[in-house]
C-alpha positions in Angstrom: 18.3 -13.8 -10.6 18.2 -10.7 -8.6 18.2 -7.5 -10.5 20.4 -4.7 -9.1 18.5 -1.9 -7.4 15.2 -3.8 -7.5 13.1 -3.9 -4.4 10.4 -6.2 -5.5 10.6 -8.9 -8.2 8.0 -11.2 -9.5 9.3 -14.0 -11.8 6.7 -16.4 -13.7 4.3 -16.2 -10.8 1.1 -18.4 -10.9 -1.7 -18.0 -8.6 -5.2 -19.5 -8.4 -8.0 -19.5 -6.1 -10.6 -22.4 -6.0 -9.4 -23.6 -9.4 -9.8 -20.1 -11.0 -6.5 -18.6 -12.4 -5.7 -15.2 -11.0 -2.2 -14.9 -12.3 -0.2 -16.8 -15.0 3.4 -16.4 -15.6 3.5 -12.8 -14.1 6.9 -11.2 -14.2 7.5 -7.6 -13.1 10.0 -5.5 -11.2 9.6 -2.6 -8.8 12.6 -0.4 -8.1 13.2 1.5 -5.0 11.4 4.8 -5.3 9.0 3.7 -7.9 5.4 4.8 -7.9 3.5 1.9 -9.4 -0.2 2.2 -10.0 -2.0 -1.2 -10.6 -4.9 -0.9 -12.8 -7.6 -3.2 -14.3 -11.1 -4.4 -13.4 -12.1 -5.5 -10.1 -11.3 -9.2 -9.2 -8.3 -9.4 -11.8 -5.8 -9.9 -9.0 -4.3 -6.5 -8.0 -4.9 -6.8 -4.3 -3.7 -10.4 -4.5 -0.3 -9.1 -5.7 0.2 -7.0 -2.5 -0.8 -10.2 -0.5 1.8 -12.2 -2.1 4.5 -9.9 -1.2 3.3 -9.7 2.3 3.0 -13.5 2.6 -0.7 -13.5 3.2 -1.1 -15.9 0.3 1.4 -18.2 -1.5 1.9 -18.5 -5.3 1.2 -21.8 -7.0 4.5 -21.5 -8.7 7.2 -18.8 -9.5 9.3 -16.7 -7.1 8.8 -13.3 -5.4 11.8 -11.5 -4.1 11.8 -8.6 -1.7 15.1 -6.7 -1.4 16.8 -9.7 -3.0 15.4 -12.3 -0.7 12.8 -14.8 -1.5 9.4 -14.3 0.2 8.8 -17.2 2.4 7.7 -18.2 5.9 11.2 -17.6 7.3 11.4 -13.8 6.4 7.8 -12.7 5.9 7.7 -10.9 9.2 10.8 -9.0 8.5 9.2 -8.0 5.2 5.9 -6.8 7.0 7.9 -4.7 9.2 9.3 -2.7 6.4 5.9 -2.1 4.6 3.1 0.1 5.6 -0.1 -1.6 4.2 -3.3 0.5 4.1 -6.2 -2.0 3.1 -9.3 -1.2 1.3 -11.4 -2.6 4.2 -10.2 -0.2 6.9 -10.8 -1.7 10.4 -9.5 0.4 13.3 -11.5 -1.0 16.2 -13.5 1.1 18.5 -12.9 3.7 21.3 -11.5 7.3 21.0 -9.3 8.1 18.0 -6.6 9.4 20.5 -6.4 5.8 22.0 -5.4 4.5 18.8 -2.2 6.6 18.6 -1.6 6.0 22.3 -1.7 2.2 21.7 0.6 2.4 18.7 3.1 4.5 20.7 3.3 1.8 23.5 4.3 -1.0 21.1 7.8 -2.0 21.6 8.4 -2.1 17.8 7.4 1.5 17.7 9.4 2.9 20.8 11.8 4.9 18.6 8.9 6.6 16.6 7.3 10.0 17.1 3.5 9.2 17.4 2.3 12.8 17.5 -0.3 12.9 14.7 -1.5 16.6 14.9 0.4 18.0 12.0 -0.7 15.1 9.7 -4.2 15.2 11.0 -4.4 19.0 10.1 -2.8 18.2 6.7 -5.5 15.6 5.9 -8.3 17.6 7.1 -9.2 15.5 10.2 -9.8 18.4 12.5 -11.3 17.6 15.9 -11.8 13.9 15.7 -9.2 12.8 18.3 -12.1 12.4 20.9 -14.5 10.9 18.4 -15.2 7.2 18.6 -13.5 5.2 15.8 -17.0 3.6 15.0 -18.5 6.9 14.4 -16.1 8.0 11.7 -17.2 8.1 8.1 -15.5 6.0 5.5 -13.3 8.9 4.3 -12.3 9.8 7.9 -11.3 6.2 8.4 -9.3 6.1 5.3 -7.4 9.3 5.9 -6.8 8.1 9.6 -5.4 5.0 8.3 -3.1 6.9 6.0 -1.8 9.0 8.9 -1.0 5.9 10.9 0.8 4.4 8.0 3.0 7.4 7.6 3.8 7.6 11.5 5.2 4.1 11.2 8.2 5.7 9.6 8.5 3.2 6.8 9.5 3.9 3.2 7.4 1.2 1.4 3.7 1.6 1.0 1.1 -0.7 -0.3 -2.1 1.3 -0.8 -5.2 -0.6 -1.7 -8.1 1.8 -2.7 -7.3 4.3 -0.1 -8.9 7.2 -1.8 -12.1 5.4 -2.8 -14.3 7.3 -0.1 -12.8 10.8 -0.5 -13.9 13.9 -2.4 -12.0 15.1 -5.4 -9.8 17.6 -3.5 -8.9 15.1 -0.8 -8.1 12.5 -3.5 -5.6 14.9 -4.9 -4.1 15.7 -1.6 -3.5 12.1 -0.6 -2.2 11.1 -3.9 0.1 14.1 -4.0 1.3 13.4 -0.7 2.7 9.9 -1.5 3.7 10.5 -5.2 5.9 13.5 -4.4 8.0 11.6 -1.8 11.0 10.6 -3.9 12.4 8.0 -1.6 9.1 6.2 -1.0 8.2 3.2 -2.9 4.4 3.0 -3.6 2.3 0.1 -4.9 -1.1 1.6 -5.5 -4.3 -0.2 -6.3 -6.9 2.4 -7.4 -9.6 3.2 -9.8 -9.2 6.9 -9.1 -7.7 8.7 -12.2 -6.1 11.3 -9.8 -3.2 8.8 -9.3 -2.4 9.0 -13.0 -2.0 12.8 -13.1 1.7 12.7 -11.7 4.4 12.3 -14.4 6.5 10.1 -11.8 4.1 7.2 -11.9 4.5 3.7 -13.7 1.2 2.2 -14.6 0.8 -1.6 -14.7 -2.2 -2.9 -16.5 -3.0 -6.0 -14.6 -5.4 -7.4 -17.1 -2.9 -7.4 -19.9 0.2 -7.8 -17.7 1.9 -4.9 -19.4 3.4 -1.5 -18.4 1.3 1.4 -20.0 1.8 5.2 -20.7 5.3 6.7 -19.9 6.8 3.5 -18.6 9.1 0.7 -19.4 9.4 -2.7 -17.5 
């Protein structure tokens, strides 16, 4: 049953890999505008939750709804077009950084978007890297560059998987605040960085115990 105003709904979802149970009877609801931080030890299934919504893996049982429609092979591409996903393993290819934005701007799906990155590049302290080769960037630079691209896609749903792991303290705060302060954005964040928990707007889901923590209610 679809919950009014819910964007993402998990209902009794089971998931296993190679016979190892990753999720069992998982039920949770994410509403539009929620900022959900997924906590728990590495390997407990946090990243798999994002992959389930995007259709990269299928549940053993249970249902997953996105905007009221069940996630399946028929609609998964439409769902992916609505979500900006920044993976923890940032792979941006090679060649000058500027070519990445030029390529993205030429894609038919992005024809209506403004792919001028300069303001965001300044905000995220990425000065003077447009002519650097992507392979020469540090881990932190790649993470912030991936964040810039995700924002330029003009979407309002963000799946962020350890996007601050290679950043220093000040940049962690800058990236977290940028996303958490956008009221209309829905963010699912996998992170071990406590900086994501400092904003009063967040909901914290303990993935090991499968319960909401802190100031939250399911």
